[in-house]
VEXRO-901144 format. One record per residue (C-alpha): x, y, z; residue in three letters. Coordinates in pm, 1 decimal. Layout:
N
- X / Y / Z / ALA
...
// end
This chain:
103
- 1478.3 / 1360.8 / 1043.2 / MET
- 1118.8 / 1343.1 / 927.1 / ALA
- 1029.2 / 1283.2 / 566.3 / ALA
- 768.7 / 1505.4 / 412.0 / THR
- 608.2 / 1519.2 / 73.2 / THR
- 669.0 / 1855.3 / -86.8 / THR
- 557.9 / 1775.0 / -439.0 / THR
- 209.3 / 1809.1 / -578.4 / ARG
- 126.1 / 1533.1 / -820.4 / PHE
- -156.3 / 1298.2 / -895.2 / SER
- -112.2 / 946.5 / -764.8 / ILE
- -295.4 / 829.9 / -1078.9 / ALA
- 19.0 / 913.7 / -1276.6 / ALA
- 188.9 / 626.5 / -1096.1 / PHE
- -87.5 / 368.2 / -1136.7 / ALA
- 51.3 / 17.6 / -1113.7 / PRO
- 80.9 / -192.7 / -1425.5 / THR
- 33.2 / -509.7 / -1222.1 / VAL
- -336.8 / -576.7 / -1163.7 / PRO
- -404.0 / -590.0 / -793.3 / SER
- -632.2 / -862.2 / -665.3 / ARG
- -793.8 / -713.7 / -358.1 / THR
- -1087.6 / -926.2 / -246.5 / PRO
- -1143.6 / -721.1 / 69.4 / ILE
- -975.9 / -391.2 / -19.6 / ALA
- -1177.6 / -162.5 / 206.5 / SER
- -1129.7 / -367.3 / 524.8 / ARG
- -895.5 / -262.6 / 802.4 / ARG
- -593.3 / -484.6 / 853.0 / ARG
- -426.8 / -613.4 / 1166.8 / GLN
- -65.9 / -515.8 / 1095.1 / ILE
- 205.0 / -679.7 / 1304.8 / ASP
- 519.3 / -478.6 / 1392.7 / PRO
- 736.6 / -651.3 / 1131.7 / GLN
- 487.7 / -581.1 / 850.8 / SER
- 442.3 / -226.9 / 977.0 / GLY
- 816.8 / -168.0 / 961.4 / HIS
- 829.3 / -311.0 / 607.4 / ALA
- 539.9 / -85.3 / 500.8 / LEU
- 715.7 / 216.1 / 650.4 / GLU
- 1041.5 / 141.9 / 466.8 / ILE
- 861.3 / 77.0 / 138.4 / LEU
- 663.2 / 398.5 / 179.8 / GLY
- 980.3 / 601.7 / 230.8 / HIS
- 1145.2 / 437.7 / -70.5 / ALA
- 840.4 / 509.1 / -289.4 / ILE
- 832.2 / 869.0 / -172.9 / GLU
- 1205.7 / 915.1 / -233.4 / TYR
- 1199.6 / 768.9 / -585.4 / LEU
- 887.7 / 965.9 / -675.8 / THR
- 1041.4 / 1292.2 / -554.9 / ASP
- 1362.8 / 1218.8 / -745.3 / GLU
- 1170.2 / 1142.8 / -1062.9 / LEU
- 972.8 / 1466.4 / -1042.1 / LEU
- 1270.9 / 1684.0 / -945.9 / HIS
- 1470.9 / 1550.1 / -1240.5 / GLN
- 1182.5 / 1630.9 / -1471.7 / GLY
- 1184.4 / 1281.5 / -1616.0 / GLY
- 930.4 / 1162.0 / -1865.2 / MET
- 644.0 / 968.9 / -1713.3 / ILE
- 619.3 / 690.2 / -1966.9 / SER
- 586.4 / 314.0 / -1946.1 / SER
- 953.2 / 258.3 / -2037.6 / GLY
- 1101.8 / 478.6 / -1765.2 / ASN
- 1310.3 / 258.6 / -1530.0 / PRO
- 1251.7 / 489.0 / -1230.3 / GLN
- 876.8 / 469.1 / -1284.3 / LEU
- 900.0 / 90.7 / -1313.7 / GLU
- 1091.3 / 82.8 / -983.1 / ALA
- 818.8 / 289.7 / -815.1 / VAL
- 552.8 / 56.2 / -954.5 / GLN
- 744.8 / -246.4 / -829.4 / LEU
- 775.4 / -97.2 / -480.2 / LEU
- 404.9 / -11.3 / -480.8 / MET
- 318.2 / -369.6 / -577.3 / ALA
- 538.2 / -498.8 / -292.4 / LEU
- 370.9 / -253.3 / -55.0 / ASN
- 26.4 / -388.0 / -151.7 / ARG
- 151.1 / -745.6 / -118.3 / GLN
- 275.4 / -686.3 / 237.8 / VAL
- -43.0 / -498.5 / 334.3 / TYR
- -285.1 / -758.0 / 196.1 / PHE
- -87.1 / -1041.3 / 356.9 / ALA
- -197.6 / -902.3 / 694.8 / CYS
- -524.0 / -1049.3 / 827.6 / PRO
- -841.1 / -843.5 / 791.0 / ALA
- -1001.4 / -715.2 / 1111.4 / VAL
- -1349.4 / -864.5 / 1157.0 / PRO
- -1633.6 / -617.9 / 1117.0 / THR
- -1871.7 / -542.9 / 1401.0 / LEU
- -2137.0 / -756.7 / 1232.9 / GLY
- -1899.8 / -1051.8 / 1202.1 / GLU
- -1800.9 / -1021.0 / 1567.5 / ARG
- -2167.5 / -1006.2 / 1674.7 / CYS
- -2255.0 / -1312.4 / 1465.3 / ARG
- -1961.0 / -1503.1 / 1613.1 / ALA
- -2069.3 / -1406.6 / 1964.1 / LEU
- -2428.8 / -1514.5 / 1899.0 / LEU
- -2314.0 / -1847.2 / 1758.0 / HIS
- -2111.0 / -1910.6 / 2070.6 / LEU
- -2405.5 / -1835.4 / 2298.6 / ARG
- -2657.6 / -2044.3 / 2103.1 / THR
- -2430.8 / -2349.6 / 2071.3 / ALA
// end
């Protein structure tokens, strides 16, 4: 059974309270199968809790335990994603190739 998002809400409403340290945030990541599976499970859990929160009509406040759970899962999701190595850019690959040929 496929999971779909049927709610319309702003992701900014669920902004994490934990500051994220993302030195290379816009870089692609080389995600191994185990990390990919963890990201998939975390994504489904975040989606489920978010849908439940919105369907119950709960208050979106800093003291809401469901919101705190979503924020915790989002922080774990970022932690798993940023633990994966960044894919070298085309420029980095070209520089590495040129260094090999000149040495």
